[in-house]
C-alpha positions in Angstrom: 0.0 32.5 27.4 2.4 34.6 25.4 1.6 38.2 24.6 3.6 40.0 22.0 4.3 43.6 21.1 7.1 45.3 19.2 8.7 48.6 18.3 11.8 50.7 18.0 11.4 52.2 21.5 13.7 55.1 20.7 12.1 56.8 23.8 10.1 55.0 26.3 7.2 57.4 26.4 3.7 57.2 27.9 2.3 55.7 24.7 4.8 52.8 25.0 4.1 52.5 28.6 0.4 52.1 28.0 1.1 49.3 25.4 3.4 47.5 27.9 0.9 47.9 30.8 -1.8 46.4 28.6 0.3 43.4 27.8 1.3 43.0 31.5 -2.4 43.1 32.5 -3.1 40.0 30.4 -1.3 38.0 33.0 0.8 36.1 30.4 4.5 36.2 29.4 5.2 39.6 27.8 7.3 39.1 24.7 8.8 42.3 23.5 10.4 42.5 20.1 12.8 45.4 19.6 14.0 46.4 16.1 17.7 46.0 15.4 19.9 48.9 14.5 20.0 47.7 10.9 16.2 47.5 10.6 15.7 50.7 12.4 18.0 52.5 10.0 15.6 51.5 7.1 12.7 53.4 8.7 14.1 56.0 11.0 16.1 59.1 10.4 17.5 58.8 13.9 17.5 56.0 16.4 19.1 55.3 19.8 21.6 52.4 19.8 20.0 49.0 20.4 21.6 48.3 23.8 20.2 51.5 25.2 16.7 50.8 23.8 16.7 47.3 25.2 17.9 48.5 28.6 15.0 51.0 28.9 12.4 48.4 28.1 13.9 45.8 30.4 14.3 48.2 33.3 10.6 49.1 32.9 9.4 45.5 32.8 11.7 44.4 35.7 10.3 47.2 37.9 6.8 45.7 37.4 7.9 42.3 38.4 6.3 40.6 35.4 7.3 37.5 33.4 8.9 38.8 30.2 11.3 38.0 27.4 13.0 40.3 24.9 14.1 39.6 21.3 15.7 41.6 18.5 14.0 41.6 15.1 15.3 42.4 11.6 11.9 42.4 9.9 8.4 43.8 10.8 6.7 40.5 11.7 9.5 38.9 13.7 8.7 35.4 14.8 4.9 36.1 15.3 3.8 34.3 12.1 5.6 31.1 13.2 5.2 31.0 17.0 2.5 28.5 18.0 2.7 29.6 21.7 1.9 33.3 20.9 -1.8 34.0 21.5 -2.2 37.8 21.7 -0.6 40.8 20.2 -0.9 44.4 21.6 -0.7 47.2 19.0 -1.3 50.9 18.5 -3.9 52.1 16.0 -1.3 52.7 13.2 0.2 49.2 13.6 -3.1 47.3 13.7 -2.9 46.6 9.9 0.5 44.9 10.6 -1.1 42.7 13.2 -3.8 41.7 10.7 -1.1 40.9 8.1 0.7 38.7 10.7 -2.6 36.8 11.2 -2.8 36.2 7.5 0.7 34.7 7.6 -0.3 32.6 10.6 -3.2 31.2 8.6 -0.9 30.2 5.8 1.2 28.4 8.5 -2.0 26.8 9.9 -1.7 28.6 13.2 -4.5 30.1 15.2 -5.0 33.8 14.7 -3.7 36.1 17.4 -6.1 38.1 19.5 -5.4 41.7 18.5 -5.6 44.3 21.3 -5.5 47.8 19.9 -4.5 50.4 22.5 -5.7 54.0 21.7 -3.0 56.7 21.3 -1.9 58.6 24.3 -2.2 62.2 23.3 0.1 65.2 24.0 -1.1 68.5 25.2 -1.7 69.6 21.6 -4.1 66.7 20.9 -1.7 64.8 18.7 -0.2 61.4 19.6 2.9 61.2 21.7 5.7 59.8 19.5 9.5 59.3 19.8 10.1 61.4 16.8 8.3 64.4 18.3 10.2 63.9 21.6 13.5 63.7 19.9 12.6 66.8 17.8 12.1 68.7 21.1 8.3 69.4 20.6 7.1 67.4 23.6 8.5 65.5 26.6 8.0 61.8 27.3 4.6 62.6 29.0 3.3 64.7 26.2 3.9 68.1 27.8 4.7 70.8 25.2 8.2 72.2 25.2 7.0 75.4 23.7 3.8 77.5 24.4 0.6 75.9 23.4 -0.8 78.1 20.6 -4.5 78.8 20.9 -6.3 80.8 18.2 -9.6 82.4 19.1 -12.0 83.1 16.2 -12.6 86.7 17.1 -10.8 89.9 17.9 -13.2 90.5 20.8 -11.0 91.0 23.9 -13.6 89.4 26.1 -13.6 86.2 24.2 -9.8 86.2 24.0 -9.4 86.9 27.8 -12.1 84.2 28.6 -10.2 81.6 26.5 -6.9 82.5 28.2 -8.4 82.2 31.7 -10.1 78.9 30.9 -7.0 77.2 29.3 -4.7 78.5 32.0 -6.6 76.5 34.6 -5.4 73.3 32.8 -2.3 74.2 30.8 0.8 76.0 32.2 2.4 77.5 29.1 0.0 79.0 26.6 -0.1 81.7 23.9 -3.6 83.0 23.1 -4.4 85.3 20.2 -7.4 86.4 18.2 -8.1 85.9 14.5 -10.7 87.9 12.6 -13.0 85.3 11.0 -16.7 85.2 10.0 -19.1 83.2 12.0 -21.0 82.2 8.8 -24.3 82.7 10.6 -26.7 85.7 11.0 -25.6 88.6 13.2 -28.2 87.5 15.7 -27.9 83.7 15.8 -30.9 81.7 16.9 -31.2 78.1 18.2 -28.9 75.7 16.2 -27.3 78.6 14.4 -25.4 79.4 17.6 -23.7 76.0 17.8 -22.8 76.2 14.1 -21.4 79.7 14.4 -19.0 78.4 17.1 -17.9 75.5 14.9 -17.3 77.8 12.0 -15.2 80.2 14.0 -13.1 77.4 15.5 -12.5 75.8 12.1 -11.7 79.1 10.4 -9.2 80.4 12.9 -7.2 77.2 13.5 -4.5 77.8 10.9 -1.1 76.8 12.3 -2.3 76.9 15.9 -2.6 73.9 18.2 -6.2 74.7 19.0 -8.9 76.8 17.4 -11.6 78.2 19.7 -14.9 79.5 18.5 -17.4 81.3 20.8 -20.9 82.3 19.7 -23.8 83.6 21.7 -27.3 83.1 20.5 -30.9 83.2 21.6 -33.2 80.2 22.3 -36.9 80.6 22.6 -38.6 78.4 25.2 -42.1 78.2 26.7 -41.2 80.8 29.4 -39.2 83.3 27.4 -36.1 84.1 25.4 -32.8 82.7 26.7 -29.2 83.6 25.9 -26.8 80.6 25.6 -23.1 80.8 24.5 -21.6 77.9 22.7 -17.9 77.1 22.4 -16.2 74.8 20.0 -12.5 73.7 20.3 -10.8 72.0 17.4 -7.3 70.6 17.3 -4.8 69.8 14.5 -6.1 66.3 14.3 -9.5 67.7 13.4 -11.1 66.5 16.7 -13.9 68.8 18.0 -15.2 69.2 21.5 -18.2 71.4 22.1 -19.8 72.9 25.2 -22.0 75.8 26.3 -22.2 78.1 29.2 -25.1 78.7 31.6 -28.2 80.3 30.0 -30.1 83.3 31.3 -33.5 84.8 30.4 -34.0 88.1 28.8 -36.8 90.5 29.7 -39.9 90.2 27.6 -39.3 93.7 26.2 -36.0 92.4 24.7 -37.8 89.3 23.3 -40.2 91.6 21.5 -37.5 93.6 19.8 -35.6 90.5 18.8 -38.8 89.1 17.2 -38.9 92.4 15.2 -35.4 91.8 13.9 -33.2 93.5 16.4 -30.1 91.9 17.9 -30.2 91.4 21.7 -27.2 93.7 22.0 -28.9 96.5 20.2 -32.2 95.9 22.0 -30.6 95.9 25.4 -28.5 99.0 24.6 -31.5 100.8 23.3 -33.6 100.2 26.4 -31.1 99.9 29.2 -28.0 101.7 27.8 -25.7 98.9 29.1 -24.5 96.8 26.2 -22.5 99.5 24.5 -21.9 97.5 21.4 -20.2 94.6 23.1 -17.6 96.7 25.0 -19.2 96.7 28.4 -20.3 93.9 30.7 -23.3 93.2 28.6 -26.8 92.1 29.5 -25.5 89.5 32.1 -23.7 92.3 34.0 -26.8 94.4 34.0 -29.1 91.6 35.0 -26.8 90.3 37.8 -25.9 93.8 39.0 -22.3 93.1 38.0 -22.0 89.8 39.9 -21.4 87.9 36.7 -19.3 89.4 33.8 -19.3 88.7 30.1 -15.8 87.3 30.5 -16.9 84.9 33.2 -19.8 83.7 31.2 -17.6 83.1 28.2 -15.0 81.3 30.3 -17.6 78.8 31.5 -18.5 78.0 27.9 -14.8 77.4 27.1 -14.3 75.2 30.2 -17.4 73.2 29.2 -15.9 72.6 25.7 -12.6 71.5 27.4 -14.2 68.8 29.5 -13.5 65.8 27.2 -9.9 67.1 26.9 -9.4 67.4 30.6 -10.7 63.9 31.3 -9.5 62.1 28.1 -9.7 58.7 29.8 -13.5 59.1 30.0 -13.8 60.2 26.3 -11.8 57.6 24.3 -13.1 59.0 21.0 -11.2 62.3 21.5 
């Protein structure tokens, strides 16, 4: 069986490697079509000379001890519409339409359609696909690591939320810049139930701007059969528009606070009025009082941010991200 894939291969980055590894895993002959310098010049502002591009691909395949062949193509389809031995083609999401077009040409030539294997993008640290153009522009390296600080906007000027976001992201990313943006949550001052989640989404979307990630944190109250609970939601959105959401651990308020919230108070005002602890969001809040300082507001918020980061930390388990 012959398995085909093609490209310019200006830089042999992790995305290319995933395509090649998928083709190798099929167990057949891996047939790689590399665009000629003339054809590359029609589509690329800059390209590495053909002999260098071929050598990179060949060195990679040879190191994996697989059966392979290399060819040079001067047009997008190459020999795929006419090759009766070709049975499968490996593509990225943006080149899948080209594979479908090749199958239409094969049908005209009375050849069996190719099995199309679409490999998801490999994403860089900023949530956008790794590409040769981005690497050559100096934005990222071949593995998707940013070559500048990862810019993270937090939808609030609250120092606790900004610090919590910085602490959470710094556990997984080495070079970050975190800053606050004054935005509206779009929900009542005291969010309840689903308003909490929506408030975090609104904050993340509204603060993103030119940052790599927008982070929205919103705490709200949830009434259950045994009392009123505080839960903080976090939404993280990237430049591709992908959102991941999580929430921190919940804790129960005293019934006296529940009664004041039912009368229209915010939990912060209620707690401050009765226990003189909240101090309008500048202290360690209710959680600091209720845990005798063992848990701080920053720690509580940090857990919510980490929960929202989970699909980004283990992307291989969340292919939709």
